[in-house]
LUMKE-54292 format. One record per residue (C-alpha): z, y, x. Coordinates in steps of 0.2 Angstrom, whole numbers. Each point is the difference from the previous one (the first is absolute). Example, Ala and Ser with C-alpha at 12.3 -4.5 7.8 and 13.67 -1.06 7.14 Angstrom:
<<39, -22, 62>>
<<-3, 17, 6>>
% end
This chain:
<<487, 590, 1051>>
<<-15, 11, 2>>
<<-13, -5, 13>>
<<-13, 11, 9>>
<<-14, -6, -12>>
<<10, 6, -15>>
<<3, 17, 8>>
<<-19, 1, 4>>
<<-4, -3, -18>>
<<12, 12, -8>>
<<-8, 14, -8>>
<<12, 15, -2>>
<<-13, 9, -11>>
<<3, -12, -14>>
<<19, 3, 1>>
<<-4, 19, -1>>
<<-10, -3, -16>>
<<15, -11, -7>>
<<12, 15, 4>>
<<-11, 12, -9>>
<<-1, -12, -15>>
<<18, -3, 0>>
<<3, 19, 0>>
<<-11, 3, -15>>
<<9, -14, -9>>
<<17, 7, 5>>
<<-4, 17, -7>>
<<-7, -8, -16>>
<<17, -9, -3>>
<<11, 15, 4>>
<<-10, 10, -13>>
<<5, -12, -13>>
<<18, 5, 1>>
<<-1, 13, -14>>
<<-9, -13, -11>>
<<13, -13, 3>>
<<14, 11, -4>>
<<-8, 7, -16>>
<<-4, -18, -6>>
<<19, -4, -3>>
<<8, -4, -17>>
<<-1, 15, -12>>
<<17, 7, -4>>
<<-2, -4, -18>>
<<-3, -18, 3>>
<<15, -11, -2>>
<<5, -19, -2>>
<<-3, -16, 9>>
<<-19, 3, 2>>
<<3, 17, 8>>
<<13, -7, 12>>
<<-12, -14, 5>>
<<-14, 13, 3>>
<<12, 10, 11>>
<<5, -15, 10>>
<<-19, -4, 3>>
<<-4, 18, 4>>
<<14, 0, 13>>
<<-8, -16, 8>>
<<-17, 8, 0>>
<<7, 15, 8>>
<<9, -10, 14>>
<<-16, -11, 3>>
<<-10, 16, 1>>
<<12, 7, 13>>
<<0, -16, 10>>
<<-19, 0, 0>>
<<0, 18, 7>>
<<12, -5, 13>>
<<-11, -15, 5>>
<<-16, 10, 1>>
<<8, 14, 9>>
<<8, -11, 13>>
<<-16, -10, 4>>
<<-9, 17, 2>>
<<13, 7, 11>>
<<1, -15, 11>>
<<-19, -1, 2>>
<<-1, 18, 7>>
<<8, -3, 16>>
<<-7, -18, 1>>
<<-18, 8, 0>>
<<5, 11, 15>>
<<8, -15, 9>>
<<-15, -11, -3>>
<<-12, 14, 7>>
<<12, 2, 15>>
<<1, -19, 5>>
<<-19, -2, -3>>
<<-3, 15, 13>>
<<11, -9, 12>>
<<-9, -16, -2>>
<<-17, 9, 3>>
<<7, 7, 16>>
<<6, -17, 5>>
<<-17, -7, -4>>
<<-8, 13, 12>>
<<12, -4, 14>>
<<-3, -19, -2>>
<<-19, 3, 1>>
<<1, 11, 15>>
<<9, -15, 9>>
<<-11, -13, -8>>
<<14, -7, -11>>
<<-1, -3, -19>>
<<13, 1, -13>>
<<-3, -13, -13>>
<<5, 0, -18>>
<<15, -11, 4>>
<<6, 13, 12>>
<<-3, -10, 16>>
<<-7, 9, 15>>
<<-15, -10, 6>>
<<-6, 2, 18>>
<<-19, 2, 1>>
<<-1, 0, 19>>
<<-2, 13, 13>>
<<-9, 15, -7>>
<<-19, -2, 4>>
<<-2, 16, 9>>
<<15, -3, 12>>
<<-6, 2, 19>>
<<2, -16, 10>>
<<13, 7, 12>>
<<11, 6, -14>>
<<0, -16, -11>>
<<17, -6, 7>>
<<8, 16, -2>>
<<-7, 3, -18>>
<<5, -17, -6>>
<<18, 1, 7>>
<<2, 16, -9>>
<<-7, -8, -16>>
<<12, -15, 1>>
<<16, 9, 6>>
<<-1, 16, -10>>
<<-14, 2, -13>>
<<2, -17, -9>>
<<19, 1, -1>>
<<-1, 18, -6>>
<<-14, -5, -13>>
<<11, -14, -7>>
<<16, 11, -1>>
<<-10, 14, -9>>
<<-8, -12, -12>>
<<18, -7, -5>>
<<6, 18, -3>>
<<-15, 4, -11>>
<<2, -16, -10>>
<<18, 3, -2>>
<<-3, 18, -7>>
<<-14, -7, -12>>
<<11, -14, -6>>
<<15, 12, -3>>
<<-12, 12, -10>>
<<-7, -15, -10>>
<<18, -7, -3>>
<<7, 16, -6>>
<<-14, 3, -13>>
<<0, -18, -5>>
<<19, 2, -4>>
<<-3, 15, -11>>
<<-15, -9, -9>>
<<11, -15, -2>>
<<15, 9, -7>>
<<-12, 9, -13>>
<<-8, -15, -5>>
<<16, -10, -3>>
<<8, 15, -10>>
<<14, 3, 13>>
<<-1, 19, 0>>
<<13, 7, -11>>
<<0, 18, -6>>
<<18, 4, 6>>
<<4, 11, -15>>
<<-17, 10, 0>>
<<0, 8, -17>>
<<-18, 7, 0>>
<<-16, -7, 7>>
<<-1, 14, 13>>
<<17, -5, 7>>
<<-6, -18, 0>>
<<-16, 6, 10>>
<<11, 9, 13>>
<<11, -15, 2>>
<<-15, -11, 2>>
<<-7, 12, 14>>
<<16, -1, 9>>
<<2, -19, -1>>
<<-18, -2, 6>>
<<2, 11, 15>>
<<17, -7, 4>>
<<-7, -18, 1>>
<<-12, 6, 13>>
<<12, 8, 12>>
<<5, -10, 15>>
<<19, -2, 4>>
<<4, 8, 17>>
<<4, -11, 15>>
<<18, -7, 0>>
<<12, 14, 6>>
<<17, 8, -1>>
<<5, 12, -14>>
<<-6, 15, 11>>
<<-17, -7, 2>>
<<-1, -5, -18>>
<<5, 18, -5>>
<<-13, 8, 12>>
<<-13, -11, -8>>
<<4, 5, -18>>
<<1, 19, 5>>
<<-17, -1, 9>>
<<-9, -6, -16>>
<<-11, 12, -10>>
<<8, 7, -15>>
<<-12, -10, -12>>
<<5, -16, 8>>
<<19, 4, -1>>
<<-2, 4, -18>>
<<-10, -16, -4>>
<<13, -11, 9>>
<<14, 9, -8>>
<<-7, -4, -17>>
<<-5, -18, 3>>
<<7, -5, 17>>
<<-4, -18, 6>>
<<14, -12, 1>>
<<2, 1, 19>>
<<6, 18, -1>>
<<16, -5, -9>>
<<10, -6, 14>>
<<-7, 12, 14>>
<<14, 10, 7>>
<<-6, 18, 3>>
<<-10, 1, -16>>
<<6, 12, -14>>
<<13, -8, -12>>
<<-10, 4, -15>>
<<-15, -9, 7>>
<<10, -15, 5>>
<<8, -1, -17>>
<<-17, 0, -9>>
<<-7, -13, 11>>
<<16, -11, -2>>
<<1, 2, -19>>
<<-18, -4, -2>>
<<1, -16, 9>>
<<15, -7, -9>>
<<-12, -9, -13>>
<<-11, -7, 14>>
<<16, -6, 9>>
<<6, -8, -16>>
<<-17, -9, -3>>
<<0, -7, 18>>
<<17, -6, -2>>
<<-2, -8, -17>>
<<-16, -9, 6>>
<<11, -7, 15>>
<<14, -5, -12>>
<<-12, -10, -11>>
<<-7, -9, 16>>
<<18, -4, 6>>
<<6, -5, -17>>
<<-15, -13, -2>>
<<5, -6, 17>>
<<18, -1, -3>>
<<-3, -10, -17>>
<<-9, -13, 9>>
<<8, -17, 5>>
<<-1, -4, 19>>
<<3, -19, 1>>
<<7, -7, 16>>
<<13, 5, 13>>
<<1, 19, 1>>
<<-7, 3, -17>>
<<15, 9, -6>>
<<0, 11, 15>>
<<-18, 5, -3>>
<<4, 4, -18>>
<<16, 10, 5>>
<<-10, 10, 13>>
<<-13, 5, -14>>
<<14, 5, -11>>
<<9, 11, 13>>
<<-16, 9, 3>>
<<-2, 2, -19>>
<<17, 7, -2>>
<<-4, 13, 14>>
<<-16, 5, -9>>
<<9, 1, -17>>
<<13, 11, 8>>
<<-13, 12, 6>>
<<-7, 1, -17>>
<<17, 5, -6>>
<<1, 13, 13>>
<<-16, 8, -7>>
<<9, 1, -17>>
<<15, 8, 8>>
<<-10, 13, 9>>
<<-9, 5, -16>>
<<16, 1, -8>>
<<7, 13, 13>>
<<-17, 9, -1>>
<<2, 1, -18>>
<<15, 11, 2>>
<<-11, 15, 4>>
<<-2, 12, 15>>
<<-2, -15, 12>>
<<-11, -3, 14>>
<<-4, -18, 6>>
<<-1, 3, 19>>
<<0, -18, 6>>
<<-6, -16, -9>>
<<-2, -16, 11>>
<<0, -17, -8>>
<<-3, -9, 17>>
<<14, -9, 8>>
<<14, -9, -7>>
<<5, 13, -13>>
<<-9, 16, -7>>
<<4, 16, 9>>
<<0, 17, -9>>
<<5, 18, 1>>
<<2, 12, -14>>
<<2, 19, 1>>
<<8, 11, -13>>
<<-7, 18, 0>>
<<-15, 5, 10>>
<<2, -6, 18>>
<<-15, 10, 5>>
<<8, 17, -4>>
<<19, -2, -1>>
<<10, 10, 12>>
<<13, -14, 2>>
<<-5, -18, 0>>
<<13, -14, 2>>
<<-6, -18, 4>>
<<13, -14, -5>>
<<-1, -17, 7>>
<<11, -13, -8>>
<<7, -16, 8>>
<<4, -18, -3>>
<<-6, -9, -15>>
<<-11, 14, -6>>
<<-17, -5, -7>>
<<-12, 8, -11>>
<<-2, -16, -11>>
<<19, -1, -2>>
<<2, 17, -7>>
<<7, 10, 15>>
<<-15, 12, 0>>
<<5, 5, -18>>
<<18, 1, 3>>
<<-2, 11, 16>>
<<-13, 11, -8>>
<<13, 5, -13>>
<<12, 4, 13>>
<<-13, 10, 9>>
<<-4, 9, -16>>
<<17, 6, -3>>
<<2, 5, 19>>
<<-16, 10, -1>>
<<6, 9, -16>>
<<17, 4, 9>>
<<-8, 5, 16>>
<<-12, 11, -10>>
<<15, 8, -8>>
<<8, 3, 17>>
<<-16, 7, 7>>
<<-2, 12, -15>>
<<18, 6, 0>>
<<5, 0, 19>>
<<-15, -4, 10>>
<<-18, 7, 3>>
<<-5, -5, -18>>
<<-13, -12, 7>>
<<-7, -14, -10>>
<<8, -17, 3>>
<<-8, -17, 1>>
<<7, -18, 3>>
<<-8, -16, 5>>
<<7, -18, -2>>
<<-8, -9, 14>>
<<-1, -19, -1>>
<<-14, -1, 12>>
<<8, -14, 9>>
<<6, -18, -4>>
<<19, 3, -1>>
<<10, -15, 5>>
<<5, -11, -15>>
<<17, -9, -1>>
<<-10, -17, -2>>
<<-8, 4, 17>>
<<17, 1, 10>>
<<-3, -16, 10>>
<<-18, 5, 5>>
<<2, 9, 17>>
<<-16, 10, -3>>
<<5, 7, -17>>
<<19, -1, 0>>
<<10, 15, -4>>
<<10, -4, 15>>
<<-15, 3, 11>>
<<-8, 16, 5>>
<<-18, -7, -1>>
<<-3, 5, -19>>
<<6, 18, 4>>
<<-11, 1, 15>>
<<-15, -5, -9>>
<<3, 11, -14>>
<<4, 15, 11>>
<<-17, 1, 7>>
<<-7, 2, -17>>
<<14, 12, -5>>
<<-3, 11, 15>>
<<-19, 1, -4>>
<<5, 4, -18>>
<<11, 15, 6>>
<<-14, 6, 11>>
<<-13, -2, -14>>
<<9, 12, -11>>
<<1, 13, 14>>
<<-18, -2, 6>>
<<-8, 0, -18>>
<<7, 18, -3>>
<<-5, 17, 7>>
<<19, 5, 0>>
<<16, -8, 6>>
<<11, -7, -13>>
<<19, -3, 2>>
<<-2, -19, 2>>
<<16, -10, -2>>
<<2, -18, 4>>
<<13, -10, -10>>
<<5, -18, 1>>
<<12, -11, -8>>
<<8, -16, 7>>
<<-13, -10, 10>>
<<-12, 14, -5>>
<<10, 12, 11>>
<<-3, -12, 15>>
<<-19, 1, -4>>
<<1, 19, -1>>
<<9, 0, 17>>
<<-13, -10, 8>>
<<-14, 11, -7>>
<<9, 16, 6>>
<<0, -7, 18>>
<<-19, 2, 0>>
<<-7, 17, 5>>
<<-8, 12, -11>>
<<5, -5, -17>>
<<3, 18, -6>>
<<17, -4, -8>>
<<11, 15, -1>>
<<16, -9, -5>>
<<7, -17, -4>>
<<13, -7, -11>>
<<7, -18, 1>>
<<10, -8, -14>>
<<11, -15, 2>>
<<-8, -3, 17>>
<<3, -16, 11>>
<<-8, 10, 15>>
<<-16, 10, 4>>
<<-7, -12, 13>>
<<8, 9, 16>>
<<17, 3, 6>>
<<-7, 17, 7>>
<<-3, 14, -13>>
<<-11, 8, 14>>
<<-13, -13, -3>>
<<-2, 6, -18>>
<<-14, 14, 0>>
<<8, 13, -12>>
<<4, 19, 2>>
<<18, 2, 6>>
<<14, -1, -13>>
<<-12, -7, -13>>
<<6, -18, -1>>
<<12, -3, -15>>
<<9, -16, -5>>
<<9, -6, -16>>
<<12, -14, 0>>
<<10, -4, -16>>
<<17, -8, 0>>
<<0, -19, -1>>
<<-18, -1, 7>>
<<2, -15, 11>>
<<-19, 0, 5>>
<<2, 18, 7>>
<<15, -6, 11>>
<<-10, -13, 8>>
<<-9, 11, 12>>
<<-12, -16, 4>>
<<-15, 10, 5>>
<<7, 13, 13>>
<<17, 4, -6>>
<<8, 8, -16>>
<<-9, 17, -2>>
<<15, 8, -8>>
<<9, 0, 17>>
<<-15, 6, 11>>
<<-1, 17, 8>>
<<-15, 9, -6>>
<<1, -7, -18>>
<<8, 11, -12>>
<<11, -11, -12>>
<<0, 7, -17>>
<<13, -3, -13>>
<<-1, -13, -14>>
<<18, 4, -7>>
<<6, 10, -15>>
<<-5, 18, 4>>
<<-4, 17, -6>>
<<-17, 7, 4>>
<<-3, 17, 7>>
<<-6, 5, -18>>
<<16, -6, -7>>
<<-6, -16, -9>>
<<12, -16, 2>>
<<-7, -14, 8>>
<<5, -19, -1>>
<<3, -12, 14>>
<<-13, -14, 3>>
<<6, -17, 6>>
<<-8, -16, 5>>
<<-17, -3, 7>>
<<-12, 2, -16>>
<<-10, 16, -4>>
<<2, -2, -19>>
<<13, -3, -13>>
<<15, 12, -2>>
<<5, 0, 18>>
<<-17, -1, 9>>
<<-6, 11, 14>>
<<-14, 7, -11>>
<<10, 2, -16>>
<<-1, 17, -7>>
<<17, 9, 0>>
<<5, -9, 16>>
<<4, 10, 16>>
<<-12, -12, 9>>
<<-15, 4, -11>>
<<4, 19, 0>>
<<0, -1, 19>>
<<-17, -9, 0>>
<<-7, 14, -12>>
<<4, 14, 11>>
<<-7, -8, 15>>
<<-16, -4, -10>>
<<0, 18, -5>>
<<1, 6, 18>>
<<17, 8, -2>>
<<11, -12, 9>>
<<13, 14, 4>>
<<5, -2, -18>>
<<5, -18, 2>>
<<18, -6, -1>>
<<5, -7, 17>>
<<12, -15, 2>>
<<11, 11, 10>>
<<3, 12, -14>>
% end
């Protein structure tokens, strides 16, 4: 923690000189790009020695790009730090002047020392002056000293982090091919590290903060966003994706370190009564951490399919939470957000399974949009941003699938996710909420909140939407749809507010053999699952077709259950 003495001794001019020196070194390094490129293996050189030389040249090039990123990042971070230092020093000068005027002194440790009544105070004013000094001036000085020290400490911490990352070689080049690209990446990273996150706020406030940033700052944050932007609803999807993807390795390193610690603890012998219980507790914690490590692998596998956006990544809590978009959520005219239900988990592979279904749904919805709709771009999102109840938790009242508690907890985050999509954009996409099984209950609770911006909803195999009254669901009139396959016993339960297929105000769409308006023959779906030959989201099934036309914003082309 910085103290007042440190702040008084800081010399921003020296940092200015360092910035100039770093700029000269940055320019020198970037000018070496042509020399580096031309120093590769001659075309006529072949053999093992040539291959070895090529490999070493590649390593040299990568190290050069890393060095340029490091130099550029430190320089870029130092520039706003100098301005911040001068500002807090000016504030400290003002505080010192105020303290002297009332005969106080601000020590190097930050304490406000009382030197007594100001010497020139008239005798008849001593009491009044001292009361003012004790009741107003001294508390004000203390509070302002704390604020100055916080600003100084924040500036020092931010610059120290960039310096530390550079010193430890933690700045990767993220695909930069030439030294100039590495320099631009370093500039963006350094600037991004010095930007303070906004105060905690809702998606609308987050979006307002983002939109208020200067273009240069937005560009830097988009290129090298700090980790805290990744899960911030109201921030553009492309920025969230970059932030979340970039921190996967950091999350993995943190989890691996924790796994090593827990493994060591689990391997120890704990003699005496209760020793087995202690060892078992460590083993259970280790299993959770290992599951989260597995979840990161699963996330990367899904991202590897291409055209994906990682919009949520959260390893806190019992299980990893994630959301993956297909297409561009920032620009798509139609965006569908799918929430799965019981036993869904990232580490268990659910994210990958539902992502495949959402990929096929996006393709079919795009085809429908192109042929019969507005031709607008379609994007889909698999949202596992909540801890869906697991079969193993059935007896736990707070996590059981028989309880509404997990759905209500998840609904708060889901509602903000919906809002964030709308708030982050300058236009208004056709936003569709989809939920399967217990995920439809979570969706229903989310849609009972105001201002989600959702334009239509589709429930699949729903045990209820959390209310017996459709009037409590905030959707445009006649824009609530339901799918219930034959032999779906979960959908018949109606445990959370009644069976949606029998509710006025919810349009029950067909899941039976049918012929679509365009003449294609559609198959019946059955049971409660979404995959397999008879699942709700299996391509060629009536239920999947209906989901695709709702996603494309043309629900009038759906096949209704009544014909």
